[in-house]
Structures are given as C-alpha cells and as structure tokens.
C-alpha positions as CSV (number, residue, x, y, z in Angstrom):
1,M,-0.2,-0.1,0.2
2,P,1.0,3.3,-1.4
3,N,2.5,6.3,2.3
4,F,0.1,8.0,0.0
5,E,-3.8,7.6,1.0
6,H,-6.7,9.5,-0.6
7,P,-10.6,8.4,-0.6
8,E,-10.6,10.9,-4.0
9,Y,-7.7,9.4,-6.1
10,P,-6.8,6.0,-7.0
11,E,-4.3,4.0,-5.4
12,A,-2.3,3.3,-8.9
13,T,-2.3,6.8,-9.0
14,L,-0.9,7.2,-5.3
15,L,2.0,4.7,-6.1
16,H,3.3,6.8,-9.5
17,L,3.2,9.5,-7.3
18,E,5.1,8.1,-4.4
19,S,7.8,6.5,-6.9
20,M,7.9,10.1,-8.0
21,V,8.6,12.1,-5.2
22,P,11.4,9.7,-2.9
23,C,12.3,10.6,0.5
24,R,9.2,13.8,0.7
25,E,6.3,10.8,2.2
26,S,5.9,13.2,5.0
27,Q,5.9,17.1,3.2
28,V,3.0,15.2,0.6
29,S,0.9,13.5,3.3
30,S,0.5,16.8,4.7
31,L,-0.1,18.7,1.8
32,M,-2.9,16.1,0.4
33,S,-4.1,16.5,3.8
34,I,-4.4,19.9,3.5
35,F,-5.3,20.3,0.2
36,G,-8.3,18.0,0.9
37,E,-11.4,17.4,-1.6
38,R,-11.5,19.5,-5.4
39,Q,-14.9,21.6,-4.0
40,H,-13.2,21.9,-0.9
41,F,-11.8,25.6,0.5
42,S,-8.4,25.1,1.1
43,F,-6.2,27.3,3.2
44,P,-5.5,31.1,1.7
45,S,-1.8,30.5,2.0
46,I,1.1,27.9,2.4
47,F,3.9,28.8,2.8
48,I,6.6,26.1,2.1
49,Y,10.1,27.0,3.2
50,G,13.8,25.2,2.5
51,H,17.4,25.7,1.5
52,T,18.1,25.3,-2.0
53,S,17.5,21.5,-4.1
54,S,15.4,20.6,-0.5
55,G,12.8,19.4,-3.2
56,K,10.2,22.3,-3.1
57,T,9.5,23.4,-6.6
58,Y,10.0,19.1,-8.0
59,V,7.3,18.2,-5.4
60,M,4.4,21.0,-5.9
61,Q,5.3,21.3,-9.5
62,T,4.6,17.6,-9.3
63,L,2.2,16.8,-7.0
64,L,0.0,19.6,-8.2
65,E,0.1,17.9,-12.1
66,M,0.0,14.6,-11.5
67,L,-3.0,15.5,-9.3
68,E,-4.7,17.9,-12.2
69,L,-5.4,20.4,-10.1
70,P,-6.0,23.9,-11.5
71,H,-3.5,25.6,-11.2
72,V,-0.6,28.3,-12.5
73,F,3.0,28.3,-12.1
74,V,5.1,31.9,-11.8
75,N,9.0,32.2,-10.5
76,C,8.4,35.6,-9.6
77,V,12.8,36.6,-10.5
78,E,11.2,35.8,-14.1
79,C,8.2,38.5,-13.4
80,F,10.1,40.8,-10.8
81,T,8.0,43.8,-11.0
82,S,4.8,43.6,-9.3
83,R,2.4,44.1,-12.9
84,L,4.7,41.4,-14.6
85,L,3.8,39.3,-10.8
86,L,-0.2,40.4,-12.0
87,E,-0.2,40.1,-15.7
88,E,1.4,36.8,-16.0
89,I,-0.7,35.5,-13.2
90,L,-4.2,36.6,-14.7
91,T,-2.7,34.9,-18.2
92,Q,-2.5,31.7,-17.1
93,L,-5.8,31.7,-15.1
94,Q,-6.8,32.4,-18.4
95,N,-5.5,29.8,-20.2
96,L,-7.0,27.1,-17.3
97,S,-10.6,28.0,-18.3
98,S,-12.3,25.5,-21.2
99,E,-13.6,28.2,-22.4
100,N,-10.3,30.1,-23.3
101,K,-7.2,27.6,-24.0
102,H,-5.4,30.5,-25.5
103,G,-5.7,33.8,-23.5
104,S,-5.1,37.2,-24.3
105,H,-2.3,39.3,-22.6
106,V,-4.6,41.2,-19.5
107,P,-2.8,44.5,-19.0
108,C,-2.5,45.2,-14.9
109,D,-1.3,47.8,-13.5
110,T,-3.2,47.0,-9.5
111,F,-3.2,45.0,-6.5
112,N,-6.8,46.5,-7.3
113,D,-7.7,46.2,-10.5
114,F,-5.7,42.1,-9.4
115,V,-9.2,41.6,-7.5
116,R,-11.3,43.0,-9.9
117,L,-10.1,41.1,-13.1
118,F,-9.7,38.0,-10.9
119,K,-13.7,38.2,-9.7
120,Q,-15.3,39.6,-12.7
121,E,-13.5,38.1,-16.0
122,I,-11.2,34.9,-14.6
123,I,-13.0,32.5,-12.4
124,T,-15.0,30.6,-14.7
125,Q,-18.2,28.3,-14.4
126,D,-16.0,25.4,-14.9
127,L,-13.4,26.8,-12.2
128,Q,-15.8,27.9,-9.4
129,N,-16.3,24.2,-8.3
130,Q,-12.7,23.5,-6.9
131,T,-10.2,25.0,-5.7
132,V,-7.4,27.0,-7.8
133,Y,-3.7,27.0,-6.7
134,I,-1.7,30.0,-7.4
135,V,1.7,29.4,-6.7
136,L,4.8,32.0,-6.0
137,D,8.7,30.4,-6.0
138,K,11.4,32.5,-5.3
139,A,8.6,34.7,-3.3
140,E,11.3,36.2,-1.2
141,Q,11.4,38.8,-4.3
142,L,7.9,39.7,-2.6
143,R,9.6,41.7,-0.3
144,E,10.7,44.3,-3.4
145,M,7.5,44.7,-5.0
146,E,4.8,47.4,-3.5
147,A,3.3,47.3,0.2
148,N,0.5,46.0,-0.6
149,V,1.4,42.6,-2.5
150,L,2.4,40.0,0.2
151,P,-0.4,40.9,2.2
152,G,-2.7,41.1,-0.3
153,F,-1.8,37.2,-1.3
154,L,-2.3,36.3,1.9
155,R,-5.8,37.7,2.1
156,L,-6.6,37.3,-1.5
157,Q,-9.5,33.8,-0.8
158,E,-11.3,36.4,1.4
159,M,-10.4,39.1,-1.1
160,T,-12.3,38.1,-4.0
161,D,-15.1,35.4,-1.9
162,R,-13.1,33.1,-5.0
163,N,-12.5,29.3,-3.3
164,V,-8.1,30.4,-4.0
165,T,-4.9,29.4,-2.2
166,V,-1.9,31.4,-2.5
167,I,1.1,28.4,-2.1
168,F,4.9,30.3,-1.1
169,L,8.1,28.8,-2.0
170,S,11.0,30.2,-0.4
171,E,14.3,29.9,1.0
172,I,14.0,32.2,3.8
173,V,11.8,31.8,7.4
174,W,8.3,33.6,7.9
175,E,9.2,35.6,10.2
176,L,11.9,37.6,7.6
177,F,8.1,37.9,5.8
178,R,6.4,39.1,7.8
179,P,4.9,42.6,7.4
180,N,4.8,45.4,10.2
181,T,1.5,46.1,9.5
182,G,-0.7,42.9,10.5
183,C,-2.1,40.6,8.1
184,L,-3.5,36.8,7.9
185,E,-0.7,34.0,8.9
186,P,-0.3,31.6,6.6
187,F,0.4,27.7,7.4
188,T,4.0,26.8,7.4
189,L,5.0,23.7,5.9
190,Y,9.3,23.2,6.2
191,F,11.2,21.3,3.5
192,P,14.7,19.9,5.3
193,D,17.5,19.6,3.8
194,Y,18.0,15.8,2.3
195,S,20.3,13.2,4.2
196,I,23.3,11.6,2.5
197,G,20.6,8.3,2.6
198,H,18.5,10.2,1.4
199,L,21.0,11.4,-1.2
200,Q,22.5,8.4,-2.0
201,K,18.6,6.9,-3.0
202,I,17.6,9.6,-4.2
203,L,21.1,9.7,-6.9
204,S,21.0,5.5,-7.6
205,H,17.3,5.8,-8.1
206,Y,18.5,6.4,-12.1
207,H,21.3,4.1,-13.0
208,P,22.2,3.6,-16.6
209,P,20.7,1.0,-17.7
210,E,24.1,-1.0,-19.6
211,Y,25.0,-1.2,-15.4
212,S,23.7,-3.1,-12.3
213,A,21.7,-0.8,-9.7
214,D,24.7,-2.3,-6.8
215,F,27.3,-1.0,-9.1
216,Y,26.3,2.4,-9.6
217,A,25.4,2.6,-6.0
218,A,28.7,1.6,-4.8
219,Y,30.0,4.6,-7.2
220,I,27.0,7.3,-5.7
221,N,28.7,6.2,-1.9
222,I,32.5,7.1,-3.1
223,L,31.0,10.1,-5.1
224,L,28.9,11.7,-1.2
225,G,31.8,10.1,0.9
226,V,33.9,12.7,-1.0
227,F,31.4,15.8,-1.8
228,Y,28.6,15.7,1.3
229,T,30.7,18.0,3.8
230,V,31.4,20.2,1.2
231,C,28.4,19.6,-1.2
232,R,24.0,19.0,-0.5
233,D,22.8,20.5,-3.1
234,L,20.7,17.4,-5.3
235,K,21.4,19.0,-8.4
236,E,24.9,20.1,-8.0
237,L,25.3,16.1,-6.8
238,R,23.2,14.9,-10.0
239,H,25.7,17.3,-12.0
240,L,29.0,15.7,-11.0
241,A,27.8,12.4,-10.4
242,A,26.6,12.1,-14.0
243,L,30.4,14.0,-15.1
244,N,32.0,11.9,-13.3
245,F,31.4,8.6,-14.3
246,T,33.3,7.6,-17.5
247,K,35.8,8.1,-15.7
248,Y,34.7,5.9,-12.6
249,C,34.1,2.6,-15.5
250,E,38.2,2.5,-17.5
251,P,38.7,0.4,-14.9
252,V,35.5,-2.2,-16.4
253,V,35.7,-0.8,-19.6
254,R,39.2,-1.9,-20.2
255,G,39.3,-5.0,-19.0
256,E,41.6,-4.8,-16.0
257,A,38.4,-4.6,-13.1
258,N,35.1,-5.8,-12.9
259,E,32.6,-4.2,-10.9
260,R,32.6,-5.5,-8.0
261,D,36.9,-4.5,-7.5
262,T,35.9,-1.8,-5.4
263,R,39.0,-0.7,-4.5
264,R,40.6,-0.4,-7.8
265,L,38.1,1.6,-9.1
266,W,38.7,3.7,-6.2
267,K,42.2,3.7,-6.5
268,N,41.3,5.1,-10.1
269,I,39.1,7.7,-9.8
270,E,40.3,9.3,-6.9
271,S,42.3,12.4,-8.1
272,H,40.0,12.9,-10.4
273,L,37.3,13.5,-8.0
274,K,40.3,15.7,-6.2
275,K,40.1,17.5,-9.0
276,A,36.2,18.3,-9.1
277,M,36.1,19.8,-6.0
278,Q,37.1,22.4,-7.1
279,T,34.6,22.9,-9.4
280,V,31.9,22.7,-7.0
281,Y,29.2,25.4,-7.6
282,L,31.2,26.6,-10.2
283,R,30.0,27.4,-14.2
284,E,31.7,28.9,-16.5
285,I,32.5,25.7,-18.1
286,S,30.8,22.8,-19.4
287,S,31.0,19.4,-18.2
288,S,32.0,18.7,-21.9
289,Q,34.9,20.9,-21.4
290,W,35.8,19.5,-18.1
291,E,35.9,16.3,-19.5
292,R,38.2,17.9,-22.2
293,I,40.3,19.5,-19.7
294,Q,40.6,16.5,-17.8
295,Q,41.9,13.9,-20.6
296,D,44.5,16.4,-21.6
297,D,48.3,15.0,-19.8
298,G,48.9,18.0,-17.8
299,E,52.9,18.3,-15.4
300,P,53.9,17.0,-13.1
301,G,51.5,18.2,-9.7
302,H,50.4,20.8,-11.3
303,L,46.2,20.0,-11.7
304,K,44.4,21.3,-14.7
305,G,41.2,23.4,-15.1
306,L,40.5,24.0,-10.7
307,S,39.0,26.7,-11.0
308,A,36.9,28.6,-13.6
309,H,37.6,32.1,-12.0
310,A,40.8,32.1,-13.9
311,H,39.6,32.2,-17.6
312,V,37.5,35.3,-15.9
313,E,38.2,38.8,-17.7
314,L,38.2,41.7,-15.3
315,P,39.0,45.6,-16.2
316,Y,42.4,47.0,-15.6
317,Y,42.1,48.2,-12.6
318,S,39.8,45.3,-11.4
319,K,43.0,42.8,-11.3
320,F,45.3,44.9,-9.7
321,L,43.2,45.4,-6.8
322,L,42.9,41.7,-6.5
323,I,45.8,41.5,-6.6
324,A,46.8,43.6,-3.5
325,A,43.7,42.3,-1.3
326,Y,45.3,38.7,-2.0
327,L,48.5,40.5,-0.4
328,A,46.7,41.8,2.3
329,S,44.8,39.1,3.3
330,Y,48.4,36.5,3.5
331,N,50.8,38.8,4.0
332,P,51.2,39.9,7.7
333,A,50.6,43.9,7.9
334,R,53.8,44.3,9.5
335,T,55.6,43.1,6.5
336,D,54.2,45.9,3.9
337,K,56.7,48.4,4.7
338,R,59.6,45.8,4.0
339,F,58.2,45.0,0.4
340,F,56.3,48.3,-0.7
341,L,58.5,50.7,0.1
342,K,62.4,51.3,-1.4
343,H,63.5,53.1,1.3
344,H,62.1,50.8,4.2
345,G,66.1,50.7,5.9
346,K,67.2,47.9,7.5
347,I,65.4,45.1,9.2
348,K,66.6,41.8,11.0
349,K,65.6,38.9,9.6
350,T,66.3,36.5,12.3
351,N,63.1,39.4,14.5
352,F,61.4,39.7,10.7
353,L,58.9,36.6,11.3
354,K,56.7,35.8,14.6
355,K,56.3,32.4,15.4
356,H,53.0,32.2,14.2
357,E,53.5,33.7,11.2
358,K,55.8,31.2,10.0
359,T,53.2,28.8,9.2
360,S,52.3,28.4,5.9
361,N,49.4,31.9,5.5
362,H,47.8,29.7,3.1
363,L,47.0,26.6,5.7
364,L,45.1,29.8,8.5
365,G,43.5,30.7,5.6
366,P,43.1,35.0,4.7
367,K,43.2,37.7,6.8
368,P,40.8,40.0,7.0
369,F,42.2,44.1,5.9
370,P,40.9,47.9,5.7
371,L,40.4,49.4,3.2
372,D,42.8,51.8,3.8
373,R,45.1,49.0,3.6
374,L,44.4,48.2,0.3
375,L,44.8,51.0,-1.8
376,A,48.1,52.0,0.0
377,I,48.9,48.3,-1.6
378,L,47.7,49.1,-5.0
379,Y,48.9,52.2,-5.5
380,S,52.5,50.2,-4.0
381,I,52.3,47.9,-7.2
382,V,50.9,50.3,-9.8
383,D,53.2,51.2,-12.7
384,N,51.3,55.5,-12.8
385,K,49.9,57.3,-10.6
386,V,45.9,56.1,-9.4
387,A,43.7,58.9,-8.3
388,P,41.3,57.3,-5.5
389,T,38.2,57.9,-7.5
390,A,34.3,56.6,-8.2
391,N,35.9,54.2,-10.8
392,I,38.9,52.7,-7.9
393,F,35.8,52.3,-5.7
394,S,33.4,50.8,-7.9
395,Q,35.4,48.6,-8.9
396,I,35.9,47.6,-5.4
397,T,32.1,47.0,-4.8
398,S,31.8,44.9,-8.7
399,L,33.9,42.4,-7.0
400,V,32.4,41.7,-3.4
401,T,29.3,41.2,-6.4
402,L,31.8,38.4,-8.2
403,Q,32.1,36.9,-5.0
404,L,36.2,37.7,-5.5
405,L,36.1,39.5,-2.5
406,T,34.3,39.5,0.6
407,L,33.0,42.7,2.9
408,V,33.8,42.0,6.7
409,G,33.3,44.4,9.3
410,H,31.1,46.0,8.0
411,D,27.9,46.7,11.2
412,D,30.5,48.1,12.8
413,K,29.3,52.5,12.3
414,L,33.1,53.3,14.0
415,D,35.2,51.7,11.6
416,G,35.8,51.2,8.0
417,P,34.7,48.6,5.7
418,K,36.7,45.1,5.6
419,Y,37.8,42.4,2.8
420,K,38.9,39.7,2.7
421,C,40.3,37.7,-0.3
422,T,38.4,34.4,-1.4
423,V,40.3,33.5,-4.2
424,S,43.7,31.0,-4.8
425,L,47.1,31.9,-5.4
426,D,46.5,29.5,-9.2
427,F,44.3,32.5,-9.2
428,I,46.3,35.3,-8.8
429,R,48.8,34.2,-10.6
430,A,46.8,33.8,-13.7
431,I,46.0,37.5,-13.9
432,A,49.0,38.8,-13.1
433,S,51.0,36.7,-15.9
434,G,52.7,39.6,-18.0
435,K,52.3,41.7,-16.2
436,R,55.2,44.8,-16.2
437,T,55.0,44.6,-11.8
438,H,57.2,44.2,-9.2
439,C,54.2,42.3,-7.2
440,N,55.6,38.7,-8.6
441,K,58.3,38.3,-5.8
442,Q,55.2,39.5,-2.9
443,I,52.6,36.5,-4.4
444,R,55.7,34.4,-3.6
445,S,56.2,35.5,-0.6
446,T,52.7,34.6,1.3
447,R,53.5,30.4,0.6
C-alpha cells in the first residue's frame, strides 16, 4: 500500500506519485491533507520554506500536475515587478479555462485591478467548483515589491470570495517575510535538507541501464563520501555524478577490473574527484569542456582546470585590486613596509617573522584587511599614479558582487569596511602573468 492515502484518487495514481517524489513522503502527505477535496475550501495561503535543492518546487509541480489540480506557477525572479507578476498570473488563469485555452494578455497595473479582474472575468464556471492554486516560486522577491502585494496575496481568498489558495515557495523563514502591519498568517511547512541516506537513494535511482544498480550505488556512495561535506545541493551532486561516472567505469571498460573491485575503481578515480572538488558550484565551464581539460596530460603535480574563475576577464584596475587584496590577506601588515617601500631601512632577518607567522599563510586562511591598506598596496604595485576616484571604489564593489572579495566587519559604524580575498593562488598567478609589476615577489612570499 502506498504511504499516500486519499479517497478521491485511485491507488495507481498514488503509487506513481510516491515513486516520483522519493524521500518526501511526509511533506506530500501533509500537503494532500491540506488540499482535501477538490470542491472544499483549502487554507488561504501556504508558506513552504527550505534550503535550495530541498525539493520544494519539484514536489509542488509534480503533486499539482499528477493530481490534475487547476493551478498557475509563476517564478517571482522572472516576474520581477508587481505588474509583470499580476499580469502573468491572470494570463495563466485564463489558459486554465476550458472556454479560453489561449487567453490574451491582460493588462493589470495595481493589486486592486488584479482583484477586480480575478472576480469578474478570470474564474469561469468550470473552475468555481474546485480550488485554484497560485504557486509563487522564489517568493522572497515579493519583499521588494509594493507594500500591499504580499498582504494582498495572503488575503486573496477573502478579498475575492473565491476558492483560491496561494502557495509561497521560499528559501527563507516566514519571520523574515512578516509585514510590519497586521496580516493573515499562512500555514507553514518546512522542507528539511536531504540526509546522506536520502541523497544516496535519490541519486542511485537513475542508474545507467548498461550497469547494475549495485554497481552504480557503490559509485554514488564513493561520490557522496567525497562531496557530502562541502555540497548538499541535489542538482549539483547529480551533475557531478553524471560528470565523473565515465572515469569511474574506465577499468571495467578496459577489462582491468570487474564491478565488485571497489578498491581498484577507487584508486582510478581518486585524483579525478580531487580535481572535480574545485569545480563545485562553478558553472563558467560546461561538462564537455571539463572533460576535454582533464583528457590532456598536464605537467606533474599540476591540477588542470582547478577553477573556471582563472579564465575570467576583469577590468584593468580590478586585476590590480585583486592582486593587492590577495597580498593584504596573506601577508602580515607589519611586512608591508619591507615589501612596498623602496627605502624601508634595515630589518633583522632573525626577528622579521614572528613565531606564528612562520606557518604557511595558506593553511591559516585569508585575514581581513581595511580599505586604506588595500588602496596603499594598490598604489605601490601599479606603475602609473592612480587617483582614488569613484571608478576605483565601484570596481571594489563589483569584486565583492562577483564574490572574489568578501566584505566583513561592516556593521561597526566607528570603523571602516574590511575585506577578505577569496580567490586562490592559481587565480592570482593567472591574472598577474604578463604584467610588468614588482608584485610577483610578494605573491611568492605568501607561501
């Protein structure tokens, strides 16, 4: 018997639904209980939250489509203004009607117009006898719209006197949504992250037909053993599984091992997975490009394709800013005088580095540095004179937006902003190559 029980739907439908949404039986069962019968009024609003790739969008789409419930599905990132959002909802509602399968564009400027059109023209007779669901994905974008949009959707059932339920899908909790003014509280449902057992079950379900299920499950177990500590994103893990499976199968294809020879299979793919660790969440290169990079034999000890950021193009001064940020993050501040001043005086080598500074700075990680230190290093490594103009400060902001720099310590109003450099030494080498500056010596000194 399926875990889902509902008197309105046949057992075959419920069994198929269970197979389509593995490891989310509890959430689907709760949603089906909330939906109830088609003709019954459901909750006015449902707020579903959880981290990215926890199955919120997929489960909701699968559930509504397989149960054939009338619904519209709108991504609030694509409809980034209230007008685009309201018009898209009205257009999709028109398409739900059996009388108008190809609804025309419906102009709608305000939420008051939306309520009026919703009551008068959109919901036809064939939809009045069942609940209509409006699903708003990436609902956190509603906070950037007019102040009446979010409270209006929460009370849409009351304002229109129609059998409609608004479902919000978000990655943040409801407490960060709640308007300052009074509003109708939605029913909240949490989607927890997939556990390692859930990920093992989901990823192993779609094994290639030419290999046994046990063989692919063993591969997924190895993959999760490497990546689970740094990545819980189901989409990313599915991409990594498809990307590296060919390499895992090489000894079997060549006849050097069988499917049960896990030790040899692991030794063959171990170094390959270490390289792939550096591409997690990086989508500047495609899977085919990554495979071509790894097929070429590189120099010994060099991991090719470590970061797709190494190929990114930056403006002229942004490159120098990033080099300066790297030097400020990994060199102690007390060494700036020695490295960047021509006449720094004599410094005793025995007392130059403190005891804790003799440890590799890369093992200790980047240290925060103030803005004035970043600019001072920038002025010393650029050949020509640089004025502290708005152009320089805007490029610093762009580097933070690109996540090449991280802004820290900005909550303290008495102190200026502090930054950290987040890129690797290989990246700095790539953007510093070919530049006639005296920063290469300082970059080597950070080791």
